[in-house]
N, C-alpha and C positions, 0 to 999 in steps of 0.2 A: 031726126033726119034733116030738118031744115038747117040746124046749126052745123051739122057735118057737111052738108052741101055748100053752105056759105064758106066754111074753112077751106074746102077743096077748091072752090072757084076763086076766092079772094084771100089767099094766105097772108098777104101783107095788111097791116093795120091801116085803116083809111087815113089817119093823120100822117103816118110815114109816107104813104102813097101820095098824099097831097103835097108834102114837102119836097119829095123827089120830083114831082111834076113841075113844081114852081122853079126848082133849080134848073131843070132842063129848059124851061121857057126862057130863063135868063142867060142861057148859053154855058152853064156849068155842068159838071158831072153829077149824076144822081146821088152818089155816095161820097162822103168826105173822110171817113175814119181810116181806111186802109192805106191811103197815100199821104197821110199827114207826116211831115218831117219830125214833129215832136214824138209821135208814136214810134217811128223808126228808131230815134235816139234812145227812147225809154227801153225798147226791146233789146237794143244792143247793150245798153248798160246792165240790164237784168241778166243777159247772157254772160257778160264778163264776170259779174259777181258770182253767178252759179259756177262758172268754170274755176274761179279762184278758190271758192269754198271746197269744191270737189278735189282739187289738187292738195289743199291743206289737209283734208281728211285722209287722203291716200298715203301721206307720209307724216304721221304724227310723231312727236317726240324727236325732232331732228337733233336737238342738243344732247338728249340721252343716248341716241345712236352714236353720235360723235365720241362721247365719253367712253362708251362701251368699246368702240373700235380702237381707241387709244389704249385702253387697258389691255385688250387682247394683244395688240402689238407689243406692249411692254412685257407682258407675260411670256410671249413667244421669244422675245429677245433675251430675257433673263434665263429662260430654259435653254436656249442655244448656248449662251455663255456658260451656264453650269455644265452642260454636256461637254463643251470644249475643255473646261478645266478638269473635269473628271477624266477625260481622255489623256490630258497632259499628266495628271497624277499617275494614271496607269502606266504610261510610258516611262516616267521617272522611276516608278517602282520596279519595272522590269530591268532598267539599267542598274539599279541598286542591287537587285537580286543577282544579276550577272556578275557584277564586281565583287559581291560578297562571296559567291561560289568560287570565283577565281582566287580570291585571297585565302579562303579556307583550303583550297586545293594546293596552293603553294606551301602552306604550313602543315600539310599532311593531317588536316582536321576532317577526315572523311566521315567519322562518326558524328561530329558536330554538324556537318553539312546535311547529313541524312536526318538528324533530329530537327533541324530548322525546316527542312522540306516537309517533314511530317506535321510539324506544328502549323506551318503555313496552310496545309490542306485542312487541318482541323479549324483554324481560324477563318478560313474562307477568303484569303487574300490572293490566291492564285487561281488560274483557270484550270478546270477539271474536265477531262475528256474521257469518254468511255461509254459502255452500253447502258441502256436504261429504257425509260418510256417518256412519252410526251402526252400529258393529259390536258386537253383543250376544253375549257368550260365557258359557256356562253348563255346569255339570257334566253328566255323562251321566245319562240318566233312570234312575229306580229300578226300572223294569220288568225283571224277570229275563231276559226274552227279548232286551232291547236293551242291557243293561248288561254290563260286563266282569265277570270272575270276581272274587270277593272276595279282597283281598290277604292274603298269608300274614303271619306275624309278622315285624315288622321291615321290611316292604316297603311303599312308599307306595301309595295308592289311585290307580291310573292313570286312573280315570274322573273324577277331580276336577281342576279347573283350579288350577294352582299359580302362585306368583309368577314362576317362570322362563318359563312360557307367556306370561303377560302382558307380560313384558319383551321377548320375541322379537316378539310381535305389535305392540307399540307401536313398537319400533325399525323394524319393517317399514313402518309407516305414516309415520314420519319419513322413511325412505328413499324412500317413494313420493311425497313432496312435501307432506305435511301441514304447515300453517302454525301450527296450534294444536290441542292434544289434551287431553282430560280423561277421567277414569275415574270414573263415578258422580258427576259434578259436581266432582271434585277436579282442578284444573289441573296439568298436567305442565310443568315448566320444566327448565332446565339444572341446577337444584339439587335436583330431585325424585329420589326413589328408590323403586322397587317392591321390597318385601322381605317376608319371612314371619316370623311369630311364632307358633310352634306350628302350628295349623291355620288361622290367620287370615292374610289378605293385607293388608299395610299400604301406603299411599301417603303418604310423608312423615309416618309415625307415626300416620296416621288409618286405622282399619280399613275394609275394603270388605265389602259384603254382596252375595252373588250374587242375580241374575245381574249380570255385569260389563258395563255399557254404556260402550263406548269411543266418544266423539264426536271426530271429526277434521274440521277445516275445511281445505279445499283445492279445487283444480280438480276439479269433479265428473266431467269428461270423462276425466281420466287417473289420478285418485287410486285408484279401485278396480282399474283395469287394472294399474297399476304394482305395487300391493300384491299382487295375485294372482300376479305373476311373480317376486316377490322371496322372500327367506327367511321373512319374516313370514307371507305367504300360504301358502307351502308347509308351514310348521309348523302352521298352523291346519287345513289340509286333512289333514295327517297325524293330528292329534288327532281329527278327525271320522271318518276312515276306520278307524282302528285302535282307538280308545277310546270312540267314540260321543259325544264331547264336542260340544255343540251350538254352532254359530256362524252367526249370521244378519246379513247386511249390508243396510242400507236407506239409500237416498240421501235427502238433504234439501236444501231450498233456503234455509231460514232457520234454520240451526242456531246454537246459542249455547254458547260456552265461557267460563265465568266466569274472572275474574282470581284470582290467588293472593294472598290477603290477608296472608300471613305474610312476604312479601318486604319488605325495608327497604333504605334507602339505605346503602351501605357506603363509597363513595369520592365525593368532591366536589371541585370546583375553582372558583375565582371566575371570573366572566365579565364582561368590560368592555363596557359599553354606551356609547351616545353621551352619556348624561347623566353617567356616572362619569368619562369622559375629560375633560369640561370642568371638572368640579369638582375642586378641589384636595384636598378631603377628602370621602370618601363619607359621606353623611348617613344612609344605611341599610345594613344588613348586605348583603354581596355575595350574589347569588343563586347557587344551585348547580345543576349539571346532573349527570345520570347519565352516566358515561363509556361510550363505545361498547364493547361486549363484544368480546373477541378471537375468540370463536367465530364462524365464518362458515358453519357448517352447522347443521342441526337438531340439537337436543340428543338425546343417546342416554341411554336409561334403563338403568342397570345396578344390580345388587344389591350392597349394601355391608353390612358387618357392623354389627349394632345397636350 
């Protein structure tokens, strides 16, 4: 109790108390540390160093961010340039088709014009409009109550749509009787391929952005029913039930599937008309037609190596 009483009554050490009393007798303040200019400068310097360190930690990798931003700008510029060229190719193709139809009409080649139109539809170079359905497929929602468990290291995320899923669904639509199919506006033909590159899904080397809208033109009375009964519909139902992947089907009366602008003529053969048979020497180059493709069924979409 004596020690406690001493600490309560005299909290300051006797030596410090004597030094403070001596300073007061000489006309100085009792304390010297809090008002020292050196202490103030040291405190300001430490504060500046801490502020600089905090700012550096908040924005790490400035050089890497700059390189990434530059790459993103270059990719976007290249993509815009490719889209503009594809649009120019489509416009030129329409002009060629119009001139070709006019030339065939003047020479009374109605049968040849009809055959060219049929082959263009089969090849997928022209826009197709008609009834059908739109199947929208999207990843599982992010709500923890509705999403699947997070994948472990080395395992794919089962709640995300991958290229294999789209292949099976598209092949199911072909099997159900679809006459023309596109994914997010990209036409699928016998030369198209759905593949993956990292986490991105590509259609003929063009990336897709979710959700994936699959437009299929065909008989509206049987297309949806046949799709639900085949492997494509069964796979979609499996994804919905087990992994909560979303799939919505909507019927449409005036759907449009664009043509594939990158297809070009590979093989041609001359065609004899009534004018060329009478003339000994042709005055104009022979016209060319697209040969009838050997495929008799709807094209299948398969994954190939990049």
